[in-house]
N, C-alpha and C positions, 0 to 999 in steps of 0.2 A: 504494501499500500503506500510506503513511505518511498520507495523508488518510483512508482507511479505519478505520486504529487512532483518528485525531483524532476520527473521528464516533463510533466503539463506547466512546471513552472519557467523551465529552460527553453520551452514552445514559445510561450507568453512573452518573455523577454526578448526571444529573437524575434516576434513579429511585432513587437513596439520599435526595435530598432529599425525593422525595414521600413516601418511607417513612419519614421523621423518627418516630422512637415518641414516644407520651404518657408521660405519668409511670407511667399502668396497664401502659405496653408494648406499648399497640396503635398500629399505624402509622396517622397521620392519613390517608394519601391513601386507606383505607377507608370514612373517614367523609364524609356526607354534610353540606351547609351547616347543615342543623338539629342534626344532630349533633355537629358541631365546635363549633357556637355552645354546645350545651348543655354540652359538656365545658369550655371557656372559662367559662362561667357558672360551674359548680361550682367551678372553683378559684378563680372571683372570689368567690363566697360563704365560701371556705374561707380566704379571706384570702393565698392564694399569689397576689399579684399578678403578679410577674413572669411566672409562668408562664402566668395567663390573657392577660396584653398579648402573649407569642409566638404563643398560638393565636388571640388575635382578628387580630392580623396574617397568620397561615394562612391564617384565613380570608378576611379581605379579596383578599388575594391571590389565591387559588384560587377564589371566587366573590364578585367585586367587583360584583355589581349583584344588586337586590333588598333585602329590609328588613333582612336577617341581617348583611349588608354594614353596613348603615347602623347597627342598634345596635353593631355590633363597634366600629365606630369611636367611637362615644360611649360605649360602656364601656369602652373601651381610654383615653378619656381621662380617666375617671374610676379607672381602677387606676393609671393612672401617676400620677396625682394622690395615691393614697393610700399610694404606696409613694416619695414624696418628688423625682418625676421630675417638677418642674414644667414645664420647658420642653418635654418631650414631651406631657405634658397640654394646655397651650395650644395646641399645633402642631395636635394631634388635633381639640381643641374648633374652633381656626379653620379648618380643612380642613372640621369638618361643618357650619360657618355658608353657608362657601362653596359646598360641593355641595350641601348641601340647606336652602336659605333658606326653604323654605315647610313645610317638614318640622314636624308638628304640636307637637313636644315641641323646637322648635328654643331657647325658652326655656332648657333645661335647659343646654345648649352655652355659652349667655352665664354661667350660674350657674357650671358647673365652671372655665370661664376666668376669672372672678372669685376662685374658691376656690384655684386653682393659683397664682395673685399673691400672694393673701392669705395663703396658708400661710407664705410668707418673712416677710410684715410683722407679725405678730402679735407680733413683741418688737422693734420698732422704737424703742420708748424704751430699754428696756434696754441695746440695742446701743450707745446713744450714750455710755455711761458710760466717761471715759478715751480718746475718741476726740474728734479734731477734728469738728466736727458738718459741715462744709462738705465732709468726704469722704465723706461718708455719701451715698448714690445714693437718692433714695426713690421710684425711676421703677417698681419693683414694686409697692408701695401704690400709684402713681399708676395703673398699669394694672387694678389690682384693683377700683379707684372707677371708673374707666371704663366696665369690664366690669357692674359690677352697676349703675349707671347705663344703661348700653344696656338691661340686663334691664328695669328697673322703667319707663323710658321706653317702650321698645317694647311690654311686657307689664305693665301695671300690675295685672293681675287674676292674674297666674302664681301660682302655689302659693309659689316660690321668692322673689315680693317683699318678702313682708314680712322676710325673713331677709336679702335682700339689703340692704335700707334700714336694719337695726341696723348691718351691717357698714361701710355708706358713713358714718352717725353714726361708728362706730368710727375708721375709716381719715381722716374729717375731723379729729377731734382730734386723731390721732396727727400727721397731717403739720403741723397746727397750732402743735404742741407741737415739732416738728423745726425749722420756723421759727422758733421763740422761742430754740430752742438756738443756732441759727445768729447769730441777731440779737444774743442775748448775748454769743457767742463775737466777734463785730467789736466791741461794746460794751467788751468788757475791753480790746479793743488800741487803741479810742481812733479807732476807724472808724466813726465818727459816722453819716456819710452811709449806709453800705452797713447799718450797724445800724438806721436808722429806716428803709430801705426794705423790708426784712425784715418790720419790725413793722408796717409800713403795708398789706404784703401779707398778714398773717394778717387785718387788718382786710377787706381786698376779696375774698378768698379763701374764708375760712373765717369769716363774721362771725356764725356762730350757734354757735362753737367757745366752750367755757371759756377758751380761752386770749385772747380779746380785751382782758381787763383787764389782763394784764400785757404786752400788745404795748403797749397806750396808755402805762403808764406806761415803759417803754422808749422811745416816742418823745419823752415829755417830758422824761425825762433827757437825750437827744440833742439836741433843740433846746434846751435850757439850754446844756447844753455848747457849742453851736456860736454861741451868741447870738441864738437867732432867736426872740425873744421872744412874736411874735405866734402863731408854729405852736406854740410851745409853751404859750402860754395857750389855744389853741383846743383843742390836746390834754387840758389840764388841764379844761375845761369838759366835754367829752366824758366823761373819765374819771370825772368826778363822776356823771354821769347814766348812766353804765353800770352795770348791775346784773349783770353776768356773773360767775359763781363758780364753785366746786365744782371737782372735780375732772375728769381725763379717766377716763372708763370703765376698769375694770379690763383688762388686757392678756390674762384669762384667755379660750381659746378658747370659741366658743360651741358649743354642743352639736353633734357631728357625727351628720348622718342617715346612714343606712346608703343605697347606690346605690339600691337597688328602692323604697325610700321616695320617692325622686326620680323615678324612672323609671316608676312605674305614673301 
């Protein structure tokens, strides 16, 4: 008897789950894959990202195969990105890349993955104000750069490649500035070897950034303080020939495109 009651309870809970209503009051269990996708897309278009994600997840759970499941996974990544859920967006993009490596829009997955990481790093330099720069973790900026680099390397003719290259340049400059902050932090504290190494890293990792000039100046100061005259003079000679200048590009975000412009 108790076994029968348990079965009845389980079936009742399952039925309730299937009949979860949409915001419109319509039970989702009555919708086909196409209808459920259309409802999710409508919510996404209206900016109701949380509701859209919920519907996309239901679609993937109920109809795990076919093109609607594929699009649901991709658009769930975008919806999560738009509502600031970076980890969820990255996870969804990674799943898409793993499950559908030959999909004709796989470049979009790399792009969304880059955007999700990039979103948290757009204020990289501002966040350094008043903070010990060695405590700042640039991992997300590095991950964004890696995702955009994957895209432009694998799909150089992708419609997302030009924007990805611009973001890569911004990230490169921002990361170089981060390294300069750390180098100056060490320099102020008399850690000349550590400061010189971080400045050298700017030259080797970000040779085209505007920060190379300042990095060379730090190296000259460090080598001079340590009595390494040969290295100091070498750095001075390079500095004299160095023509890098200008400022790191504005941290104003690039114009966001709506998801359907990317998907089409």
